[in-house]
C-alpha positions in Angstrom: 11.5 33.9 -17.6 9.0 34.7 -14.8 9.3 32.5 -11.7 6.0 30.8 -12.1 6.8 29.9 -15.7 10.1 28.4 -14.7 8.4 26.4 -12.0 5.9 25.1 -14.6 8.8 23.9 -16.8 10.5 22.2 -13.9 7.3 20.4 -13.0 6.7 19.3 -16.6 10.1 17.7 -16.7 9.6 16.2 -13.2 6.2 14.8 -14.1 7.5 13.2 -17.3 10.3 11.5 -15.4 8.0 10.6 -12.5 5.6 8.8 -14.8 8.4 6.8 -16.4 9.7 5.8 -13.1 6.3 4.8 -11.7 5.4 2.9 -14.8 8.6 0.9 -14.7 9.8 2.4 -18.0 12.9 3.5 -16.2 14.4 0.7 -14.2 14.9 0.9 -10.5 18.5 1.9 -9.7 19.0 3.5 -13.1 21.1 6.7 -13.3 19.4 9.9 -14.3 21.7 11.8 -16.7 21.4 15.6 -16.4 22.9 16.4 -19.8 20.8 13.8 -21.6 17.6 14.9 -19.9 18.3 18.6 -20.8 18.7 17.7 -24.5 15.7 15.4 -24.5 13.3 18.0 -23.0 14.9 21.0 -24.6 15.6 22.8 -21.3 18.6 24.0 -19.4 20.6 21.8 -17.1 19.5 24.1 -14.2 15.9 23.1 -14.9 16.8 19.5 -15.0 18.6 19.7 -11.7 15.6 21.4 -10.2 13.4 18.5 -11.5 15.7 15.9 -10.2 15.5 17.6 -6.8 11.8 17.2 -6.8 12.1 13.5 -7.5 14.7 13.2 -4.6 12.3 15.0 -2.3 9.6 12.5 -3.2 12.0 9.7 -2.5 11.8 8.5 -6.1 15.5 9.2 -6.6 18.6 9.5 -4.6 21.5 12.0 -5.0 24.9 10.7 -4.2 28.1 12.7 -3.9 30.3 12.3 -6.9 27.9 9.8 -8.4 24.9 11.9 -9.4 21.3 11.0 -9.2 19.7 7.6 -9.7 16.3 6.1 -9.4 15.8 4.6 -6.0 16.0 0.9 -5.5 14.7 -0.8 -2.4 17.2 -2.9 -0.6 16.0 -5.3 2.1 16.6 -2.7 4.9 14.6 -0.1 3.0 11.8 -2.4 2.3 11.5 -3.3 6.0 11.8 0.3 7.1 9.0 1.5 4.8 6.7 -1.4 5.8 7.4 -0.7 9.5 6.4 2.9 8.9 3.2 1.9 7.0 2.4 -0.6 9.8 2.7 2.1 12.4 0.5 4.6 10.5 -2.0 2.2 9.0 -2.2 0.0 12.1 -2.8 3.0 14.4 -5.4 4.4 12.0 -7.3 1.1 12.0 -7.1 0.9 15.8 -8.5 4.4 16.1 -11.3 3.6 13.6 -12.1 0.5 15.6 -12.4 2.5 18.8 -14.8 4.8 17.1 -17.0 2.4 15.2 -16.5 -1.1 16.7 -16.4 -4.2 14.5 -18.7 -2.9 11.8 -17.7 0.5 10.4 -20.5 2.7 9.0 -21.3 2.4 5.3 -20.3 6.0 4.7 -16.8 5.4 6.2 -16.3 2.3 4.1 -17.7 3.9 0.9 -14.4 5.3 -0.4 -12.6 2.0 0.0 -15.5 0.1 -1.5 -15.5 2.5 -4.5 -11.8 1.8 -5.1 -12.5 -2.0 -5.1 -15.4 -1.6 -7.5 -13.1 0.4 -9.8 -10.5 -2.3 -9.7 -13.2 -4.8 -10.4 -14.2 -2.9 -13.5 -10.6 -2.8 -14.7 -10.3 -6.6 -14.2 -13.6 -7.2 -16.1 -12.5 -5.1 -19.0 -9.1 -6.6 -19.3 -8.4 -8.7 -22.5 -9.2 -12.3 -21.8 -10.9 -11.5 -18.5 -12.6 -14.5 -16.9 -13.9 -15.3 -13.4 -11.1 -16.4 -11.1 -11.6 -18.3 -7.9 -9.8 -16.9 -4.9 -8.3 -20.3 -4.3 -6.7 -20.5 -7.8 -2.9 -20.3 -7.7 -1.4 -16.9 -8.3 0.2 -16.1 -11.6 2.5 -13.2 -12.1 0.9 -10.0 -13.4 2.9 -10.0 -16.6 1.5 -13.5 -17.4 -2.1 -13.2 -16.3 -3.0 -9.5 -16.7 -1.4 -8.5 -19.9 -3.0 -5.3 -21.3 -4.0 -3.9 -17.9 -3.0 -0.4 -17.0 -0.9 -1.3 -14.0 0.0 2.2 -13.1 -3.7 3.0 -12.7 -4.0 -0.2 -10.6 -1.1 0.9 -8.4 -2.7 4.3 -7.9 -6.0 2.7 -6.9 -4.1 0.2 -4.6 -2.6 3.2 -2.8 -5.9 5.0 -2.7 -7.5 2.0 -1.0 -4.9 2.1 1.8 -5.4 5.9 2.1 -9.2 5.3 2.4 -8.6 2.9 5.2 -6.3 5.4 7.0 -8.9 8.2 6.4 -11.4 6.1 8.5 -9.4 7.2 11.5 -10.2 10.9 11.0 -6.8 11.6 12.5 -5.4 14.6 10.6 -1.7 14.0 11.6 -1.8 10.3 10.7 -3.5 11.0 7.4 -1.0 13.8 6.6 2.0 11.5 7.5 0.6 8.7 5.3 -0.1 11.0 2.4 3.5 12.2 2.6 4.5 8.7 1.4 2.9 9.6 -1.9 5.1 8.7 -4.8 7.4 6.5 -2.7 4.4 4.2 -1.9 3.5 4.0 -5.6 7.1 3.0 -6.5 7.0 0.4 -3.7 3.9 -1.1 -5.2 5.8 -1.4 -8.5 7.9 -4.0 -6.6 4.8 -5.8 -5.3 3.1 -6.0 -8.7 4.8 -9.2 -10.1 3.6 -11.2 -7.2 -0.2 -10.7 -7.8 -2.8 -11.1 -10.4 -5.3 -8.3 -10.4 -8.1 -10.7 -9.3 -5.8 -11.8 -6.5 -5.1 -8.2 -5.4 -8.8 -7.4 -5.3 -9.7 -10.5 -3.4 -7.0 -9.9 -0.8 -8.1 -6.3 -0.2 -11.7 -7.2 0.1 -10.7 -9.6 2.8 -8.5 -6.9 4.3 -11.4 -4.5 4.5 -13.4 -7.1 6.4 -10.5 -8.2 8.6 -9.5 -4.7 9.8 -13.0 -4.2 11.1 -12.9 -7.5 13.0 -9.3 -7.7 14.1 -8.0 -4.1 13.9 -4.3 -3.4 13.7 -3.3 -7.0 13.9 -5.0 -7.7 10.5 -3.2 -4.7 8.9 0.2 -5.8 10.3 -0.4 -9.3 8.9 -1.3 -7.9 5.5 1.8 -5.7 5.3 4.0 -8.5 6.7 2.9 -10.7 3.8 3.9 -8.3 1.1 7.2 -7.7 2.9 7.9 -11.4 2.9 7.1 -11.7 -0.8 9.6 -8.9 -1.6 12.4 -10.1 0.6 12.1 -13.6 -1.0 12.1 -12.3 -4.5 
């Protein structure tokens, strides 16, 4: 088999497993069985091992000596460590943007984040049983309030919103480092999901977009600290 064809098969297997992990179809901490995956996808165990290695490189899975490969699960130390890294990158990005633009960022800089919020708003409006929700209403878990919503798409847009804020810094190294979080960030947002309604998520991030312009890195750190607290208490 030509190298490029083999690589395509590996990515096909990795993509199928990646989608299942990020959708929550495969539980966090679950073992990934090489033999079962090879049979399921009709590929060799060598191909499956290569696919598993891609998931490990993306920090969606961990490989342990004598125990095989399992889907990652965030323990409290890992949650704190990831949020500290995000605070460092996103907080510094916001600080740089504030130095460049002051307390009111240009419309063209805000446009990507605003577009994401608008897309989230359309998803909320199209959801079964959608109704106007006041920001002050008590939060209900996503599974109770937002049944029928494509939460994987919401998570991707949630990540895109934070990337758009980081991109406002125009700092290539910070943007690159934040982009490298990639799939790990999406998996992390899978943990956050039960704590929000979609309407609540949108309202909080509209407020965040205003707050980072006014209060800079402090507002971003507070935002991330809030989600960290929710996860550590759950």
